[in-house]
N, C-alpha and C positions, 0 to 999 in steps of 0.2 A: 455797183455797176461799174465793171473796169472803163478803161479810155476808151478800148473800140468799140463797149457795147455803146457808151456815152454818144461818139462821134454817128453809129448807128442809126442810134433813137431821134439824134437830133435831126439825121438828116428826113426821115420820116416825118420829124415835128416841121418840118421846114416845108415839106408837099404839102401838109394840112395846113398850115395857115397860108398860105397863100390862095384859099378857099374861103375865106372870112373877107368883109368888105372895109377892109384899112384904107383910110385916105393917103397911105403915103408908103412907098415902096418899104420892104422889110431889110433890114440891115443887118440884124444877126438873131441866131436862135439856139439857144444854149440851154443845158438842165438847170434846175434852179430849185434850191431848198431840200428840205431832206424827210418829205412826207412819206408816213409809212403804207400810205393805202393808194392813192392814184399820180401817175406819169404827171409831173408839171415842168415845164418851159420857159425862161425867161425869154419875150420877144421884144426887139430893139427896130422902130420905122421911125428914122429920124430924131425926132428929139422925146418922143413919146416911147413909154414902153408898157407891154401887156403881158397878160398870163393864160398860157395856153395849157389846158389841161385834158390827158385821156382819162377817163369815168374807167376806175378798176368794175368790170363788168362781173368780177366772180365777189365783188362784195356790194355791187349798186346792179342787178340786174334789170332794174326797169327804171335807166337815168333821166328816160322822159319826165318822171316825176319830179327830180331835184328839178329841171330847167322850169316846170310849173309854180313848185312853190317859189324859185327865186321870179318868178314875175307878181303873184301874189304879194312877196316881200317887199321887192323893191314899190310896189304900187304903195304899198303901207307907208315904207318909209319916206316917199313924195308924199304921202299926206301929212305927214308929223314930222314935217322940216326941223320943228321945234327940239327934235332930241338931239340934235347934233351928232347922229350916227351915221355913214358911210359907209356904204355898202358896194363892193365892184360893180360898176355897170356893165352888161353882160353887148359883146360886138357881135354884131348880126351875119352870118353868113350871106355870101353873094345871092344866096337861093333864096333871101329872106327867113329863114330860120336862124333859131337859134343857135343850132349847134350842127356839128359835120361828121357824117360816118366814114370810116376808112373801108378798104378795099376785103378787112376781114371781118367787119361788121363793128371797129372799134369806135367809140361815141368821143367827141371831140368839142369842146367848148372854148370859147376867147372870152379872157376880162381885161377891163381896165385894170394896170396897176396905179393905184392910187398914191399921187405923188406928192414928195415930201414928207414919206413917214418911213416909220421903220418897226422892224419886229426887237424884240429884246432875247435876247439866250438867256437870260435870267434875270430878277428884278433885284438890284442893287441899291434899293433904299427906299425907306415906309412912304414917300410922298409915290414912285413910281406903283405902289403895293394899295393906294387908294387910288389910284387911278382905275387900276385895274377892279375895283370894286365899285368906282363910280361908273364905269362904262355896262359895263355887266347889268348895274342896276337900271342903267339907264333901257338898257335892251328888253330888260323885262319890262319895264312899263312901256316900251313904245309898243309892244306886240299883246301887251294885255287884254286889249279891246281887239284884236284879229281872232275872230273864232275858227277854234280848232279844226271844225271838218272845213276851211278852207285850204287846207292843207294836207296832200295825202304823206302815207305814210312810205317815206324812203328804205327805211333801215327795218324792218319787224322784227321786235325782240331787243332792240336797242337799247343798253342800260339794264335791260328786266334782270338783275343779275341771278335767281333762281333758276332763270334757263341758260345761265354760261355754267353754272354747275351742274346742270343735269348732261347740260354737254360733254362737259369735261369729264366727268364721271364714268359717259356711257364711252368714249375714246379712250377713258385711261385704261376700263374694262377690255378692251381688244388688246391692250400691247401686253403682249408675254416676254418681254427682254427685259431681263435683270436692269431696276432702274440705278443711273451714276449715282453718287452719293447729294451733288447739288437736287436733283432732280427727289430724290425720297425725303430730303427736309423739304423741300415746297410741298410735297404730297402730304403729308403730315402737318406741314401749316397751316393747310387748305380743310382738312379731314376737321383737325381740331376747332374750327369756326363756322362748318356748313349751316349748324344750326341759327346762325346769325344773319343769313342771307337773306329771308325774308319779310324782314321790317318795315320798309317801303312799301314794296306791294301790299302788304295785308294790311298794312294804313288806307293805302288807295282802294282797295277792292273794300274794304269797308266802308268807306265813304267820307275819310276823314284827311285826305288830302287829294284835293284838284287837279285835274290833268289841263295844263296851262301850253300854250306855244313855247318851246325853248331853244335854242341855238344847237345843245348835244353836246358841241363838244369844243367848249369855250378855253382850251386849255393856251399858256402864254405864247405861245406861237400862232394865234391866231387874234392878235391883239398888236392892233398895228398905232404908232404913238405917233405924234407929229415930231417932226426933227427939231421944230425953233422951239415951241412951247414945254413940249415934255408931256402933252394932255393925249390920254389916249383919245381916238377918233373913230376907230375903225373895227368892226370883229368881221375877219372871214373865213374862210371854211364853211360856207352855210349849207352841205351836202345834207345835214341833219338835222335842219331846222323845220320841227314837227312837232306832235301832240306829245307830253312827256311831263315828270314832275320838276320842279325847280332845282327840285336834290341833285340831280343828276348832275343841272349846271353849275352848280355852286360845288357840290362836293370834286367835279372834277378841275372846273377851275383852282381850288386850293390846292389840291393832289398837285397840279403844274406846277403854280406857283410857291407854296411851301413848302418842298421839298430840298432837301440841302444834304449836301454829301453825295456818296455815289457808290453804287453797289451793296449787296446783300449785307453788310456789315455796316457799314457807315450811313445809311439812310437815315436822316430825321428831319420830324415835321415841326418848323419852325413857328412859333407861337405868336411871335412879335408882329409877322408878316400878316400871319392869321386874324390879326385884332385889327390890323389896320384896314387889309380888305372887306372884312366884314362890316365894320365901323361905318366904309365908305359907302356899299352897299345899302346897310340899313338906313344909312342919310336919303339916299338916292330913290328907295321905293318908298320909304314913308308907310302907311297901313296896308301894302299891298298883299303881305303874306298874313293870315291868319295864326292863330297860337297853337294849333295843330304844328303846320308846318314849321312853325317856327322849334316845337319842341323836341321836331326830327328832323334838325340839321346837322347834331353831332353826329347822328347816325350817319346820317349821309358822308360827313368828310369822313369816316371809318371804312364805308361801303364801297365807294367807287374807285379806291386804290386797290381792295381786295378785287373786287370784279375784273379790273383792267390786269391783275397780275393771273386772274384766271383762263383769260383771251388770249394772253400771252404763252402761259402753260399748254393751253390748249391746241394752241397751232403749232406747238415746238415738237408736242407729240403726233401733229400729222401733217409733220415734216414742211413749216414754214410755209402754209399756202393765201394767209392772207396779209400778215404784217412782214413788209418787204425788208428784210435783210440781207447783210453782206456776208455775212460766213457762220454757219451751225452752230448754235449753241445761243445764238445772241439773243432771241428770246426768252429763253432760259433766265441769263442771265437779269435782262429786264423785270422776269417776274419775281425775282430773288430780288430785285430792291424793290420791287412795290411790297412786298409783302414785311420786308424789314421796316417800309415807313408806314405799314397797318401796326405792326406790334409799337413803334414808336408811339404814334397815337393815340393806342390802347392805353399806353402808360401814362397819356396826358390827355386822359378823358377827363378828367375834374377840374383840369385848365379851361381847355375846348369849351366847357360845357357853362364856366364863369363868363368867358369871353361872349358868346352866343349872348347868354342873358345881361350881360352889361350892352351888349349893341344893339338887340334889339327890345330892350325893357321888358321882356319877356321870357320865357322858358323854363327849362329846368335845370335845378343844380345837384350834382352826384351829392349825396349827404356823406 
C-alpha cells in the first residue's frame, strides 16, 4: 500500500470508528501491523488505544461466525480467570452490535489494544521461546473443556493439507505459460512430497487424533508479551479459533518461531528453540495429549510449513488474491522460503523426534 492509498484507507477507517461507542474522542487513526489478511488500524482516543479491523470478506465470507466464536471464547476465558490469558475485549457499536457494516458491505470490528504489551519480530533467547510454549500450552488447557460444537467453523478446510494440495494441482493444471525457474523448482519440491500430505488427516479419520478447540494461527506475531516481566500474556488474532487438531497449532507455532535465516537458500529450523518451546508446552499441558497425538507431532512440524508453501504457491498462480502483497512474486518467494524450511526439517527429523520424546516422555524416535 503506497502513501496515498494508506491515507485514503485511514480516512475511511476514521469514518467507521465514529460509529463505535468509545468513551473519548478519537485523536488518530493509522494503518497498523503487517497482517496478510485483514486491514488493521491503530486508533488512539485520549490515553487509550484500540485496534480497528476490516475483516477480509474474500477469506471469511461469514464474519458473523467469527464474532459469535469470540463471544463464546470471551465467556470461557472469564470463567477460567486462573489461566492468566488475556484476549482483546470487543468494543460495541453505537447500535449495540459487536460490528459495523460500511456502505460497500465491509465488516468492521473494534477491540481493545492490550496495554503494556509488545509483540516480537523474532525470538532472541530461550526464555522467550519457553514463554511461547507456556502460553500455547495454557491456551490448549484453557479450551480443553470447551465443547467444539459451541464454535462455528469460520474457515472451512483450514489446515486440511490434502485440500490445499488438491487446489494447488487444480490451479496449476490451468496454467499454460512457461514457468520461471523459481516456480519450476517449487513445483518439483511439492511433487516429490505429495504422498506425505495426508498423514494427519488419515490419523484423524481413523479415530487416532481427537478434534479439539484450537487457536488456528498461533504464530509469533499473534503472541503478546508483558513489557516489564517478559511473560507471554495474550494470544490475539482469534478469527480461526474453531475445531481442529492441536498439531496444526504446534506445527504453525514452531514454523513461525524456529525459522532462522531468509530466502529459499538460507532458511533453517532452530532445534534449540524447538526444544525450549516444546519442553515448556509439555510442562504446561501435563497429560492432555495421548500417545498417538504425541507420536505425530514431528510429522506436524514438517507438514505445516509445507502446507503454507502450497497456499503461497496457489495464491501466486491465481494472481495474489488471498495474501496481501506489495509486489508481484512475493508469494512465490515466501513459498520458496517455506519449502527450504521443510527440507531442513526433513534433514533434522531424527533430532526432532528425539526432542519430542524427551519433552513428553513418550513418542517414537526414528531408528
